[in-house]
N, C-alpha and C positions, 0 to 999 in steps of 0.2 A: 444618441443615445436615447432612450425614452424612459419615462419614468415608470417604474416599476414596483409592487410590493412584495417581491421576491427578494429572498437574503441568502448571503452564502450561507453552506450549514455549520456554523464556526461550532455549535455544540459536538454537534457529530464528530466531526473533524479532531476536536478535544477526546471525547469518547475513543474514535479508533485511532488515533495517536498513543494514549494512555493504554488501548487495551492491546496494541502490537507492542510495545514496549516492555509490558509485563509477560506476554506470551515469551517475547525473543528470551526475557531473562529466566522463564519457567523453562524453554527449550535447554537450554545451557545445564540447568540442575537435571533433567528428563536425561540428556546424554551423559552426563558424570555418572549418575547411578545405575544406566545402561550398561556401561563399561565396564563400572566395577562388580557389576553382576556376572560381566560375561567373563570378566578376571578370576571370580570366585563364586563359580556356580555353584558351589555345595552350599551357601550362606543361604539361610532362610527367611532374612530381610525382604522383608513386603516394601520395603523402597523403590526399587527400579519399577516396579507395578503402581505405586501411588503418585510416583511423579510422571508418570506415562500419563496416568488417569488426569491429573490437575492438567495437563501439558496440553489434553485434548480438548478440555472444554475451554480453557484461556484461548488456546489457538482458533476454536469454532465459534466463540467470541467476537476475537480480534477481525476474522475472516468476513462474517455477518456486518461489523460495524464498518470494516472498510469497505465493503459494496456498497452498502447503505451509501456511504459519502460518495463514492462515486457517482453511484446514478444520479443523485441529487447532484452533483458538481457536472456530470453531462448534461443536465436538463436547463441548468444555468448556462454553459456554456452555450447548446444551441439558441437561447433565448439570446444571449448576448451577441452573437454571432450568426443568425438563422442561415447565410450563404456559406459557410465554413464545412468540412469534412468531418463533422460528427460521428461517431459511432450509433448505429440506432442502441434502443435501450438494450434489447433481447442480445444484442453481441458485447457491449459493455460489457456486460455480465457473464453471458455463456462462453465466451472466448479462454476464460479462466479454466474452464472445465474442458475442454477437449483437447486429448493428448497431441502432442508436436505444436497443434495452430497455441498452444498457452506457453509455447517457449519464445514466441515473440508479438504475439498479435495483443496481447495486456499492454504492453511495452507502449505499442502505436496507438491507442487507445487513450493511454494518460496523455502522450503527447499530445494528440489532436484537442484533447479536453483542454491543457493547457495552453495551445495555440489559442482556440477559440474561445477564452475565459477574459484573454485583454490584449488592446493593442500594445501593452507594458511588458507583454512577455519576452524576456530577452532569449532569442532564439539559442545563441550559444551555453549561456548560462544555465537553460532552463532546461534544454537539450542535455546538457551535460548531468547536470543533477539527475534526471531521470533514467541517463546512461549508467551511471555509478552503481544509482539503486538498483538498476537490472541487474545489472552483471555482479554485483554482490549476491543476489539472489539467485541467479544462475549458479555461481561458484556453491556457494551452499548447496545445494540443491546437490549438483557435481560429486562434492565430497560428502556427503551423505550417503548416496548409492553407492562408492566407493568402499566407505567406510564400512557399510552393512553386507556387500556382496565380496569383497575382496579382504579388508583386513578391520575385522570387527572392534580387535584389541588396539589397533594404532592412536597412540595416542597426540602426533602429528594430525592425525586425520580430525579426529576429533577436534584438535583447537583450530583448523582450517575451517571447519564445518560451523561450529559454534561462533567463532569470530565473524565469521561472513556475515550470520545470522544478526546477529546485532549490529555490522554495520548496514544491513538492509533494512532493518527495523528502524533506524538513526535516520538515515537517508530518505525512506519512505515518509519518515514523520516530516522531514524539510520538505519531500515533496506536496503532500497535504497542505501543510502551513502556506507555502508557493501559491499552489493554486487557490484555496480558499482565500488566502489574501488579497489575491486579484481579482476575484470574483466578488468578494465584500466589496473593494472600493470601485468594481464596475456599477453594480447594482446598485449602490449609491447616489450615482450620477445623473443628475436628473435634467432635463433643457428646461429652463424657465417658462412658465405661461408666458405666451404674449399677452401686453397689458388691453384690457377691454378699450375699444374707440370711445371719446368721450362724446357726449352727447350737447 
């Protein structure tokens, strides 16, 4: 490991974790307000619209901060392990926005970044954490689509969708923490300079 002035994006990680957590809570309020509006469509209360608007703003902020953290972490991972299979900058971000591809490619990118971040990456533990986060995120998406298309008034689907959303937010926060901590430790490691020969 060589000396470097780069640092793990710890502040960005904290901001992303906080934004993701707040967005997940806002989503629960939004979903509850939306279901109440569907159950009582004649109610003129603007609660549903306001909750949806606040959620969109918070989720947009969370996405931007997370992708900024992911891009910085990818750059660090490539620096730490130049020979590893780290995704390109464009693919790291772009894969999230390509239909169907975004069901599996982002998980692979995060795993590759984690593995390249440090030899201390514990394959089973690290992979399991990423897999649990991704599974919770997929369950949330499926429950949300099912609720909107099939049973928009279903309380059970609402609970599943929001519980999985909160679980995904917590697990993603742990994934961010794990990769950031590994990179912080790896980037702070330096090779001692060789002593100058005595004259």
